[in-house]
C-alpha positions in Angstrom: 85.4 113.5 87.4 82.8 115.5 89.0 80.6 112.4 88.9 83.4 110.5 90.7 84.0 113.1 93.3 79.9 113.3 94.0 79.9 109.4 94.3 83.2 109.5 96.7 81.8 112.0 99.1 78.5 110.8 99.1 79.8 107.2 100.3 82.7 108.6 102.3 79.9 110.9 104.1 77.7 108.0 104.9 80.6 106.1 106.5 80.9 108.8 108.8 77.3 109.5 109.2 76.9 105.2 110.1 79.8 105.8 112.8 78.4 108.9 114.4 74.7 107.2 114.5 76.5 104.1 116.3 78.7 106.1 118.7 75.6 108.5 119.3 73.4 105.6 120.3 76.0 103.6 122.6 77.3 106.4 124.5 74.4 108.8 124.4 77.0 111.8 124.5 75.4 115.2 125.3 74.3 118.0 122.2 77.9 119.7 122.8 79.6 116.5 122.5 78.0 115.9 119.5 78.5 118.9 117.6 82.2 118.6 118.4 82.5 115.0 116.9 80.2 115.9 113.6 82.3 118.8 113.5 85.7 116.6 113.2 84.0 114.2 111.3 82.8 116.4 108.7 86.6 118.0 108.6 87.8 114.2 107.8 85.4 113.9 105.3 86.5 116.7 103.2 90.1 116.4 104.0 91.0 115.0 100.6 89.9 118.8 99.6 91.7 120.4 102.3 95.0 118.7 101.5 94.8 119.6 97.7 94.3 123.4 98.4 96.9 123.3 100.9 99.5 122.2 98.6 98.2 124.3 95.6 98.6 127.1 98.4 102.4 126.1 98.9 101.6 124.7 102.3 103.3 121.2 101.4 104.3 120.6 105.3 100.7 121.1 106.5 99.5 119.2 103.3 101.6 116.0 104.0 100.7 116.0 107.7 96.9 116.3 106.8 97.4 113.5 104.2 98.5 111.3 106.8 95.8 112.0 109.7 93.1 112.3 106.8 94.0 109.1 104.7 95.0 107.1 107.7 91.4 108.1 109.2 89.9 107.0 105.8 91.5 103.6 106.5 90.4 103.6 110.3 86.5 104.4 109.3 86.3 101.9 106.4 87.6 99.2 108.9 85.3 100.1 111.7 82.1 100.5 109.6 83.2 97.0 107.9 83.4 95.2 111.4 80.6 97.2 113.3 78.3 95.8 110.2 79.5 92.1 111.0 78.8 92.7 114.5 75.4 93.8 113.7 74.8 90.9 111.4 75.9 88.7 114.3 73.8 90.4 117.1 70.7 89.9 114.3 71.6 86.3 114.2 71.9 85.7 117.9 68.1 87.7 118.3 66.8 85.6 115.5 68.1 82.5 117.1 66.6 83.2 120.6 63.3 84.0 118.9 63.3 80.6 117.2 64.3 78.8 120.0 62.2 80.9 122.7 65.0 81.2 124.8 66.9 84.5 126.1 70.4 84.5 124.2 71.3 88.0 124.7 74.3 86.5 126.9 76.1 85.6 123.5 75.7 89.3 121.9 77.3 92.4 122.8 76.0 95.3 124.8 75.7 98.8 122.8 79.1 100.2 123.9 81.2 97.1 123.3 79.6 96.7 119.5 81.3 100.2 119.1 84.7 99.7 121.0 85.5 96.1 119.8 85.2 97.2 115.8 87.2 100.4 116.9 89.9 98.3 118.7 90.3 96.1 116.1 90.4 98.9 113.1 93.0 100.8 115.5 95.1 97.5 115.6 94.6 96.6 111.9 95.7 100.3 110.7 99.1 99.9 112.8 99.6 96.9 111.2 98.8 98.0 108.0 101.3 100.7 108.1 104.2 98.1 108.1 102.6 96.0 105.3 102.6 98.9 103.1 106.4 99.2 103.3 107.2 96.1 102.8 107.6 95.7 99.2 107.7 92.2 98.0 109.2 90.8 94.7 106.8 88.5 92.9 108.6 86.5 90.4 107.0 84.4 87.4 108.2 82.7 84.3 106.4 83.1 81.0 107.4 80.2 78.7 107.0 81.0 75.0 108.3 79.7 71.4 108.2 83.0 70.3 111.1 84.0 72.0 114.2 83.9 69.4 116.6 80.8 70.2 119.5 83.0 70.3 117.9 84.8 73.4 118.2 82.9 76.7 116.0 84.7 78.6 114.3 88.5 79.1 113.9 89.8 82.3 111.0 92.6 82.9 110.4 94.5 86.1 106.8 95.8 86.6 105.8 98.5 89.1 102.3 99.8 88.9 100.1 102.3 91.1 103.0 103.6 92.9 100.9 106.7 93.8 103.7 109.2 94.2 102.6 112.4 95.9 102.2 113.5 99.5 102.6 110.5 101.1 104.5 107.7 98.6 107.9 109.6 98.6 111.6 109.1 98.5 111.8 106.4 101.6 109.1 104.3 99.7 110.6 104.8 96.4 113.9 103.7 97.4 112.5 100.3 98.6 111.1 99.9 95.6 113.9 100.6 93.3 116.1 98.3 95.3 114.0 95.4 94.6 114.5 96.5 90.8 118.0 96.8 91.2 118.4 93.8 92.8 116.4 91.8 89.8 118.6 93.4 87.3 115.9 93.7 84.5 116.3 94.0 80.7 113.0 96.2 80.6 111.0 98.4 83.4 107.5 98.8 82.7 105.1 101.1 84.9 101.6 100.2 84.3 99.8 103.4 85.3 99.0 105.5 88.3 103.1 106.3 88.7 101.7 109.8 90.4 98.8 110.5 92.0 96.3 113.3 92.5 99.0 115.7 94.2 101.9 116.0 92.1 104.1 118.9 93.2 107.5 119.0 93.6 108.4 115.6 92.6 111.6 116.3 90.7 114.0 114.6 93.5 112.1 111.6 92.4 112.1 111.6 89.1 116.0 111.7 89.7 116.1 108.6 91.9 114.3 106.7 88.9 116.9 107.9 86.1 119.4 106.0 88.2 118.2 102.8 87.0 118.7 102.0 83.4 117.6 98.6 81.8 119.4 97.8 78.5 116.1 97.7 76.6 114.9 100.5 78.5 111.9 101.9 80.3 108.2 101.9 79.3 105.0 103.3 80.8 101.2 104.1 80.0 98.8 106.4 81.9 96.4 105.0 84.7 93.2 107.0 85.7 95.5 109.2 88.4 97.7 110.4 85.5 94.5 112.3 84.2 93.3 113.3 87.6 96.8 114.8 88.6 97.0 116.8 85.1 98.1 114.8 82.0 100.9 117.4 80.8 102.5 117.3 84.9 102.3 113.7 84.7 103.7 113.1 81.5 106.3 115.5 82.3 107.5 113.8 85.4 107.2 110.4 83.9 109.8 111.4 81.0 112.0 113.1 83.5 112.1 109.7 85.1 113.3 108.1 81.9 110.4 106.2 80.8 109.4 106.3 77.3 105.3 106.9 77.4 103.1 104.5 75.3 99.9 106.1 74.5 98.0 103.8 71.7 101.6 103.1 70.3 104.0 100.1 70.3 107.5 99.4 70.2 109.9 96.9 68.8 112.4 95.5 71.0 115.0 94.6 68.3 113.9 91.2 67.3 112.9 90.0 70.6 109.4 91.4 71.2 106.9 94.1 70.8 105.5 96.3 73.5 102.3 98.3 72.9 100.6 100.5 75.5 97.4 101.9 75.6 95.7 104.8 77.3 93.5 104.4 80.7 89.8 104.8 79.6 89.7 107.7 82.2 91.2 109.6 79.1 87.8 109.6 77.5 86.2 111.9 80.5 89.1 114.3 79.8 89.0 114.0 76.0 92.3 113.4 76.1 92.5 109.7 74.8 95.2 109.4 72.2 96.0 106.4 69.6 93.8 103.7 68.0 91.4 101.0 69.5 93.2 98.4 71.3 92.7 96.2 68.2 94.5 98.8 66.0 97.5 99.2 68.2 97.8 95.3 68.2 97.1 94.7 64.1 99.4 93.2 61.7 102.1 92.1 64.2 103.8 88.9 63.1 102.5 85.7 64.4 105.9 84.8 65.9 106.5 87.8 67.6 105.7 88.1 71.2 103.7 90.7 72.0 103.4 92.2 75.5 100.7 94.7 76.0 100.5 97.3 78.8 96.9 98.0 80.2 96.2 99.5 83.5 92.9 98.1 84.1 93.0 94.0 84.1 89.8 93.8 81.6 90.0 91.8 78.5 89.2 93.5 75.3 87.4 90.7 73.3 88.1 92.6 70.0 91.9 91.9 70.9 91.9 88.6 72.1 94.8 86.2 70.1 96.7 89.5 69.4 98.8 89.6 72.6 100.9 86.9 74.4 100.8 88.7 78.1 99.0 91.5 79.4 100.3 93.4 82.3 97.9 95.4 84.5 97.5 97.2 87.8 94.8 99.5 89.3 92.8 97.1 91.5 95.4 97.1 94.3 93.8 93.5 95.1 91.4 95.9 97.3 94.4 97.4 99.5 92.7 97.0 102.6 90.7 93.9 103.2 87.9 93.5 103.2 87.5 95.7 100.3 89.0 93.2 98.0 85.6 91.5 98.4 84.0 94.7 96.6 86.6 94.9 94.1 86.3 91.5 93.1 82.8 91.3 91.9 83.7 93.8 89.1 87.5 92.1 88.1 87.6 88.8 87.9 91.4 88.7 88.4 92.4 91.3 91.2 96.3 89.8 91.4 98.2 87.2 90.1 98.8 85.3 86.9 95.5 84.1 85.1 95.7 81.8 82.0 93.2 83.1 79.2 91.2 80.8 77.0 93.1 81.7 74.0 96.7 80.8 75.3 97.5 84.1 76.4 97.9 85.6 79.9 96.9 88.3 82.1 99.1 89.2 85.2 97.5 91.9 87.8 100.1 93.4 90.1 98.8 94.5 93.7 100.7 97.6 93.2 103.8 99.0 94.6 102.6 101.7 96.7 99.4 102.7 98.2 96.4 105.1 97.3 94.8 107.3 100.1 95.3 105.7 103.4 99.2 104.4 103.8 97.7 101.2 105.0 97.6 97.8 103.4 95.7 94.8 104.9 96.4 91.2 103.4 97.4 92.8 100.2 101.1 93.5 100.7 102.7 96.0 97.7 104.9 94.5 95.0 107.4 95.0 92.4 107.0 91.9 90.0 110.1 90.5 88.0 108.7 88.1 84.9 111.0 86.1 82.8 110.3 85.5 79.4 111.9 82.0 78.4 112.2 80.5 75.1 110.3 77.2 74.7 110.5 74.7 72.4 107.6 74.0 69.9 
């Protein structure tokens, strides 16, 4: 956890330093103005700490206000730096082209101020759009055909939510939209594939009551994500169980004679010494070959030792980057960032884009989703 925080603040501080140096070079502001801007940037850099301590002190209204300001700024500064780097690359290409051709091509480039103002305006416009995309919950539907579904079962419908991040920002109105999509689907099973709660978890009892209104006939099941451990496992478990979910931590449950659902802890549990249950392979071992096995696993990584032991893995975690172009970075690590992937052993992996937001209440080219999966009997 300490390493994560140090890495996060080092990277986040670097974004602010880059933006500050770009602005100072373009506008040549005075020392007094520079100190003022640097002070504001410092406050924004440590805003996650300010938010957490404010909530712990009981100042929830201030914490929520600071969350919107601080995390929205986080999204804007990321977008600003991303587009500024693109402009820097473009200016470098123009300069190099002029040098090679022996011509003055500066008229094709941007002046110092425009090189700052243009990415800033674009970033603010994207952030404004991103607010609306973040609350526009979509239902993604897919059908999985399997001969392992019993012949007397017409269809089993599973609704998946992931990465809701209930806390200071994702509250009643956003949750109501998510639950409306679930109710409309009329699922037989509801699963949460981690990060149901965020780092701030106080005063969420009303949200748990909203979840209790959803009662699929075969139950609700959840697993831990990394944020369940950041928020405090005991509190996270309490909320999830109050919401009516059965937690699967290195455990599995048989749904009548239809399918088996297995769930494993997020690897973040190891950092806290709280991992429970056996290995993924041990959890999936000794199941009948004709039983459909659904694996709930927060991160969309395939454990080579458990290949062939499950039919469908449901994951989340990546948010598909949440704000483009961050998806380019996450794509370097996760082969499947969202959607359905067919694995070489005949099983499948589905990765949700997530139903809420982490940090900035913004999504860009990665709309939130509720996933509806129909398991349908297929002939041999």
